[in-house]
N, C-alpha and C positions, 0 to 999 in steps of 0.2 A: 727383206721386208715381207710381211705376209700380204696376201691380196687385199685384205681389208685395210691394212695400213697404206697400201698404194692408192686405194680409192680415196681414203681420207687425205692423203698428200695431194692428190689432184684437185681436191676441193678447197684447199687453203685459199683464203681470200687474198693473200699477198703474193701469190705465185709460188711455184716450186721450181727447183732445179730440175731440168728435164730428166725423165726416166729413160729416155733413149740414149744408150751409151755413146752413140756417134755424136749426138747433139751436145752431150755433156762435155765433149772435148773442145767446144767453142768457148772462148774466154767469157766467163761470167754469164753463161746462158741461163735464162729464166723463161719458162713457159708461163707468162704472166696471166693470160686468159686463154680461153679456147682458141681464139683466133690470133692472138698477138704473142710472138716470141721476141724477147729482147736479149741483147748480148753486147759484148765488146767486139772489137774488130775480128772477123773471121779470117782464117788463112785461105790462100787460093784453093787448096784441096778440100776445104770445108763447104764451099758453095754448092757443089753437087749434092752433098748431104742435106743441105737446107732445101734444095729443090725436091729431093727424094722424100722429104718429110712433108710435102704438100704445100709449101709456101709459094704463093703466087706473086708476091711483091716483096722487094727489099727497099727499105728506107734507111739511108745512111745520114746521120746528122753530125758525123765527125768532120774534122778539117782535112782537106786534101793534101796539105803540106806536112801532116804529122808523119814521123818516121815509120809508123806501123800502117799507114794508109796504103791502099793499093791503087796505083794510078790507072789501072785498067779494070777496075771493079765493075763499072757500068757494062763494059763489053762482056766480062765473065758472066754476070748475072743475066744479061739479055740472051747470051748464047744458050743458057739453060732454060729459056722460055719464061723467065720471070721479068716483071717490070722493075726497073731501077729508078729510084727517086733519090736525089742528093740535095739536102739542105745543109749547107756548111754553117755550123754554129761554133764560133770561137769559144773555147772553154772559159776564157776569162771575160767574155762580153756577150752573154746571151741576152736577147732582147724580147720584149713582148711580141714584136713582129715575128720573130722566129717561132715562138710557141703558137701564136695564132695561125700561121701558115701550116705548121705541123698538124695542128688539130683539124684544120679545114681539109687538108689532104687525107688524113687518116679517117675522118668521118665519111669520106666518099667510098672507102674500101673496107669499112669496118666489119663486114660480114664475109670477108675473104681472109685467108691466112696471110699475115704480114710479119715478116722478119725485120725488126727494127734494131739498128745498132749505131754505136759511136766507137770510141776506142776502148773504153772500159765498162760500158753500160751505166755510167753515172748520168751523163746528159740525158740519155734515153729514159732512165728511170724517173728523172725530174719532169721531163716532158710528158711521159705517160701518166704521171700523177695528175697533171692538169687535164689531160684528155679524159682520163677515167672519172675524175671527180667533177669536172665541169661540163663535159660533153655527154658522157654516159650517166652522169648524176649518181655515181657510186659513192658509198660512204667513204670518208677520208681514209680510214684504215684499210678498206678494200682497194684503194687506189695506190697504196704505197708498196713498192716492190721490196722483196727481201734484200735487195742490193743495199738499201739504206742501212741495214745492220752492219755492213762492212765499210761503208763510205764515211770518212771524216769530212763532212760537208764544209766547203769553203764559204766565206761570208756572201759572195755573190750568188751562190746557189741557195743559201738560206733565204736570201731576199727573194729570189725567183720563186721559191716554194710558197712564199707568202702572198704572191700576186693573186688578186681577185679576178673574177670573170670580167669585171669592168676594166681593170688594169690591162687585161689581155685583149680587150675588144671582142669578147666572145658573148 
């Protein structure tokens, strides 16, 4: 890519796949905004890369009993000097309470670099849609991650995407 193309890619409103080759190795990584990177479950050896890229916080909304989940993730993240926050969101049963808690936490650290993940970056993309559209008041198209282009959204997640600020208690 040319430098101008890279600059344009960085300004895409729906996020871009990271231009950092080390971050690109993380499952479905998207640098969604200047401060928020989203992804699927990182591998153990990818957390140092996350820290090296300036992330100060890691929010995990995947389930701890998923086969790809890391039982010692909080310890790994903390040892690297990052804050670890885990909100276990069942893939088949997300609730408005989950989204509201996520939005409230993220709004407290919104001007710091935050790495947010689940298992595939699907849950996170849906939650970030609500955060960006309802908390940061971004246009709906600006709030949608490029992950939606590859995700065949299940009915429960289509319903979640339709929830209003009132439905979420925001």
